[in-house]
C-alpha positions as CSV (number, residue, x, y, z in Angstrom):
1,M,137.4,87.8,91.6
2,D,134.1,89.5,90.6
3,L,135.9,93.0,90.0
4,A,132.1,94.9,88.9
5,Y,128.8,94.4,91.1
6,I,126.2,96.7,92.7
7,P,127.2,97.4,96.7
8,S,124.4,97.9,99.0
9,P,124.2,99.8,101.7
10,S,125.7,99.3,104.8
11,T,122.4,100.5,106.7
12,G,119.0,101.0,105.5
13,V,118.5,103.8,108.2
14,L,120.2,107.2,108.6
15,E,119.7,109.2,112.1
16,L,118.8,112.2,112.3
17,G,119.3,113.6,115.9
18,P,116.2,111.3,117.4
19,V,114.6,111.6,114.1
20,P,115.0,108.0,112.3
21,L,115.1,108.8,108.0
22,R,114.6,105.2,106.7
23,G,115.6,104.8,102.9
24,Y,112.6,102.3,102.3
25,A,110.0,105.0,103.7
26,F,112.3,107.6,101.9
27,C,112.0,106.1,98.6
28,I,107.7,105.2,98.8
29,I,107.6,109.2,99.8
30,I,109.2,109.9,96.8
31,G,107.7,108.1,94.9
32,V,104.0,109.6,95.8
33,F,105.0,112.7,95.3
34,V,106.2,112.3,92.1
35,A,102.9,110.4,90.8
36,V,100.9,113.8,92.3
37,W,103.2,115.9,90.3
38,Y,103.1,114.3,87.2
39,G,99.5,113.1,88.1
40,N,98.3,116.5,87.8
41,K,99.6,118.1,85.3
42,R,98.1,115.4,83.0
43,W,95.2,116.4,84.6
44,I,95.3,119.6,84.2
45,A,96.6,118.5,80.3
46,R,93.5,116.6,80.0
47,G,91.1,119.7,80.9
48,G,90.9,119.4,84.6
49,K,91.8,121.7,87.4
50,A,94.9,121.4,88.9
51,G,95.2,120.5,92.4
52,T,91.9,117.8,92.2
53,V,94.6,114.9,91.4
54,A,96.2,115.9,94.6
55,D,92.4,116.1,96.9
56,I,92.2,112.8,95.5
57,A,95.4,111.3,96.8
58,V,95.1,112.3,100.3
59,W,91.9,109.4,100.2
60,A,93.9,106.9,97.3
61,V,97.3,107.0,99.2
62,P,96.6,105.9,102.6
63,F,94.0,102.9,101.2
64,G,96.8,101.7,99.2
65,L,99.5,102.0,102.2
66,V,97.1,99.8,103.8
67,G,96.3,97.7,100.7
68,G,99.4,96.8,100.0
69,R,100.5,96.0,103.9
70,L,97.1,93.5,104.2
71,Y,98.5,91.5,100.7
72,H,101.8,91.5,102.1
73,V,101.1,90.5,105.5
74,I,98.3,87.6,104.1
75,T,100.3,85.8,102.0
76,D,103.5,86.0,104.1
77,Y,101.4,85.2,107.2
78,Q,104.5,82.7,108.5
79,L,106.9,85.6,108.6
80,Y,104.7,87.2,111.9
81,F,102.4,84.5,112.8
82,S,104.8,81.7,113.1
83,E,105.6,80.1,115.8
84,G,108.9,82.4,117.5
85,E,107.6,85.1,115.2
86,N,106.7,88.8,116.4
87,W,102.7,89.5,115.5
88,V,103.5,93.0,116.3
89,D,106.1,92.5,112.8
90,A,102.9,93.3,110.8
91,F,102.8,96.8,111.8
92,K,106.0,98.1,111.3
93,I,105.5,99.0,107.2
94,W,109.1,100.5,107.0
95,E,111.1,97.0,107.2
96,G,109.6,96.3,103.8
97,G,106.7,94.6,102.7
98,L,103.8,96.3,99.9
99,G,102.1,94.1,97.9
100,I,101.9,95.9,94.3
101,W,98.4,93.9,94.3
102,G,96.9,95.5,97.5
103,A,97.9,98.6,97.2
104,V,96.4,99.0,93.8
105,A,93.2,97.5,95.0
106,L,92.8,99.1,97.8
107,G,93.9,102.2,96.3
108,A,91.8,102.2,93.8
109,V,88.7,102.1,96.5
110,G,90.4,105.6,98.1
111,A,90.7,106.7,94.5
112,W,86.8,106.2,94.1
113,I,85.6,107.9,97.6
114,G,88.1,110.8,96.7
115,A,86.3,111.1,93.1
116,R,82.9,110.6,94.0
117,R,83.4,113.6,96.4
118,R,85.1,116.0,94.2
119,G,82.4,115.2,90.9
120,V,85.3,113.1,88.9
121,P,84.9,110.2,87.2
122,L,87.3,107.5,88.3
123,P,88.6,106.3,84.7
124,A,89.8,109.7,83.8
125,Y,91.6,110.0,86.4
126,A,93.0,106.4,86.2
127,D,93.8,107.3,83.3
128,A,96.2,110.6,84.6
129,I,97.9,109.3,87.4
130,A,98.4,105.8,85.6
131,P,102.0,106.4,84.4
132,G,103.0,108.6,87.2
133,I,102.1,105.2,89.6
134,A,104.3,103.6,87.2
135,L,107.4,106.0,88.1
136,A,106.2,106.0,91.8
137,Q,106.4,101.9,91.4
138,A,110.3,102.6,89.9
139,I,111.1,105.1,92.6
140,G,109.9,102.8,95.3
141,R,111.7,99.9,94.2
142,W,114.7,101.6,94.9
143,G,113.7,101.1,98.6
144,N,114.6,97.4,98.5
145,W,117.8,98.3,97.8
146,F,118.2,99.8,100.8
147,N,116.9,97.2,102.7
148,Q,118.6,94.6,101.1
149,E,115.4,92.2,99.8
150,L,113.8,90.6,96.8
151,Y,117.0,90.0,95.1
152,G,117.1,87.3,92.6
153,K,118.8,84.4,91.6
154,P,123.2,84.1,92.6
155,T,125.0,85.6,89.2
156,D,128.0,86.7,87.9
157,L,127.0,89.3,86.3
158,P,128.6,92.9,86.4
159,W,125.6,94.0,87.7
160,A,125.4,91.5,89.9
161,L,123.9,92.8,93.6
162,E,126.2,92.4,96.3
163,I,124.2,91.2,99.6
164,S,126.2,90.7,102.9
165,E,125.5,88.9,105.7
166,G,121.7,89.2,107.6
167,V,118.9,87.8,109.1
168,N,117.3,85.5,106.8
169,R,120.2,85.9,103.6
170,E,123.5,84.8,102.9
171,A,126.4,87.0,101.9
172,G,126.9,87.0,98.0
173,L,126.2,88.1,94.4
174,Y,122.3,88.1,93.1
175,H,120.3,89.4,90.2
176,P,119.3,92.7,91.5
177,T,115.3,91.9,90.9
178,F,114.6,95.2,92.5
179,L,116.3,97.5,89.9
180,Y,114.6,95.0,86.8
181,E,111.5,95.9,88.0
182,S,112.5,99.4,88.5
183,L,113.9,100.0,84.8
184,W,110.6,98.0,83.5
185,C,108.4,100.4,85.3
186,V,109.7,103.5,83.9
187,G,109.3,101.1,80.6
188,V,105.8,101.0,81.1
189,A,105.1,104.6,81.8
190,L,106.6,105.4,78.6
191,L,104.7,103.1,76.9
192,V,101.5,104.4,78.5
193,V,102.4,107.9,78.0
194,W,103.1,106.8,74.0
195,A,100.2,105.1,73.4
196,D,97.7,107.8,75.1
197,R,99.4,110.6,72.4
198,R,98.9,107.6,69.8
199,F,95.5,106.1,70.4
200,T,93.6,108.9,72.3
201,L,93.1,106.4,75.2
202,G,90.5,106.8,77.5
203,H,87.3,106.0,80.2
204,G,90.0,103.9,81.9
205,R,92.0,102.2,78.9
206,A,95.2,104.0,79.5
207,F,95.3,102.6,82.7
208,A,94.8,99.1,81.9
209,L,97.3,99.4,79.7
210,Y,99.7,100.9,82.8
211,V,98.5,97.3,84.8
212,A,98.9,95.0,81.9
213,A,102.3,96.0,80.5
214,Y,103.2,95.7,84.6
215,C,102.4,92.6,85.1
216,V,104.3,91.2,81.9
217,G,107.4,92.4,83.7
218,R,106.0,90.9,87.1
219,A,106.2,87.6,85.7
220,W,108.9,86.9,84.3
221,I,111.3,89.3,87.3
222,E,108.7,87.2,90.2
223,Y,110.5,84.4,88.2
224,M,113.7,84.9,88.9
225,R,113.0,86.0,93.0
226,I,114.5,83.4,95.3
227,D,112.8,84.7,98.6
228,D,110.0,82.6,100.2
229,A,106.8,83.0,99.5
230,H,103.9,80.8,98.8
231,H,103.9,78.2,94.9
232,I,100.7,77.3,93.1
233,L,101.1,74.2,90.0
234,G,105.1,75.0,90.8
235,L,104.7,78.7,90.3
236,R,105.2,81.5,93.1
237,L,101.6,83.1,94.1
238,N,103.0,86.4,92.5
239,V,103.0,84.5,89.2
240,W,99.6,83.6,89.0
241,T,98.1,86.9,90.4
242,A,100.4,88.9,87.7
243,L,99.0,86.0,84.9
244,L,94.7,86.9,86.4
245,V,95.4,90.9,86.5
246,F,96.8,90.8,82.8
247,L,94.3,88.8,81.7
248,L,91.2,91.2,83.1
249,A,93.1,94.1,81.8
250,V,93.4,93.2,78.7
251,T,89.7,92.2,78.6
252,Y,88.9,95.6,79.8
253,I,90.7,97.5,76.7
254,V,89.2,95.5,74.2
255,V,85.3,94.9,75.7
256,S,86.1,99.2,77.3
257,A,87.1,100.1,73.6
258,R,84.1,98.9,71.6
259,V,81.9,100.3,74.3
260,R,82.6,102.9,75.2
261,P,84.9,104.4,72.6
262,G,87.2,106.8,72.5
263,R,88.4,109.7,75.2
264,E,85.6,111.6,78.0
265,K,84.9,115.3,76.6
266,V,84.6,116.6,79.9
267,V,86.9,114.9,83.0
268,E,85.9,117.7,85.4
269,P,82.6,120.2,85.5
270,G,83.2,123.8,85.2
271,A,87.4,123.3,84.1
272,G,86.8,124.1,80.8
273,A,88.4,122.3,77.4
274,P,91.7,120.6,77.9
275,A,94.9,122.5,77.6
276,G,95.5,120.5,74.1
277,D,92.4,122.1,73.0
278,A,93.5,125.8,72.9
279,G,92.8,127.2,69.4
280,G,91.5,123.8,68.4
281,A,94.8,122.4,67.4
282,T,94.3,118.7,66.8
283,A,90.9,117.4,65.7
284,E,90.0,115.1,68.8
285,G,91.3,118.9,70.5
286,G,88.5,120.8,68.1
287,E,85.9,119.0,69.0
288,D,86.1,118.7,72.7
289,A,87.2,122.7,72.5
290,E,83.5,123.2,70.7
291,D,81.5,120.9,73.3
292,A,83.2,123.4,75.8
293,K,81.8,125.9,73.8
294,D,79.0,124.8,73.6
295,A,78.1,124.4,77.4
296,E,79.0,127.4,77.8
297,A,76.8,128.9,75.6
298,V,74.0,127.0,77.0
299,G,75.3,128.1,80.5
300,D,75.2,131.8,79.0
301,G,72.0,131.2,77.9
302,T,70.5,129.5,80.7
303,A,71.2,132.4,82.8
304,A,69.5,135.3,80.4
305,G,66.5,133.2,80.7
306,G,66.8,133.0,84.3
307,S,67.6,137.1,84.0
308,G,64.2,137.8,81.5
309,D,62.1,135.7,84.2
310,A,63.2,137.6,86.8
311,A,63.1,140.6,85.2
312,R,59.2,139.6,84.3
313,Q,58.0,138.4,87.2
314,K,59.5,141.6,89.4
315,Q,57.2,143.9,86.5
316,K,54.2,141.5,87.3
317,S,54.5,142.5,90.6
């Protein structure tokens, strides 16, 4: 007899009158808000303006949702386009099915568009938002708990997840892989924050660290899952994806550190020096503060020069 386990909710939908509140969508929305809120704090600390993260997120989030759904539908096309399946279900995002690989890839395209419109460097924005994305994933994974999906192999551990009988699932106790990944993502967020402070990461390296660390956890968690998936050489497709993306992220960190060491001194034009640079508290901060002062002095000198030229022109006329 199992004395301890994690129960699954009896339903993933809470009916509020005519409006259905779906647990999966609710987790995604909360995750997005946390990512934007925390990303905004980090962006301001880097010397950016308040609101820039949200403005860029307006582009990144929709692109990310579309990318995540596309990746899921393409890699699990048999769920929607096989005989007896309804292809319309491919659009029912609230029923679950977002691939993080597609979400990050296409979300980056949206972020690039938003960053260009705001005139800020995408790598700096990515570094600021990276821990927030990890936290958003940690929260979003609880949507799988509401839908009773993406669990692991059967187990009798005290933290086993109880799954009820349903479509394409058997009742029993399984590894709560959603919980493993959620906790892993929290650890990734903490790692990125620590490494960013310890090594003053810049030019996209904090984001690359998040990607690499997430891939490590995703590989072993993916190996535990028992839901249907395509296999290549005996490994699930997402395991291969995690390995490939991990190598690309590590390569970027190494090459970027050699080509562009240090951190961006200015992340947003006209925003001033980073918050941590007030008073020249740190060596890196002092350098950035001096750069900001020099830029301000140049601007003042230009303005003064312009006024003098205008005065001389007036005298000549």
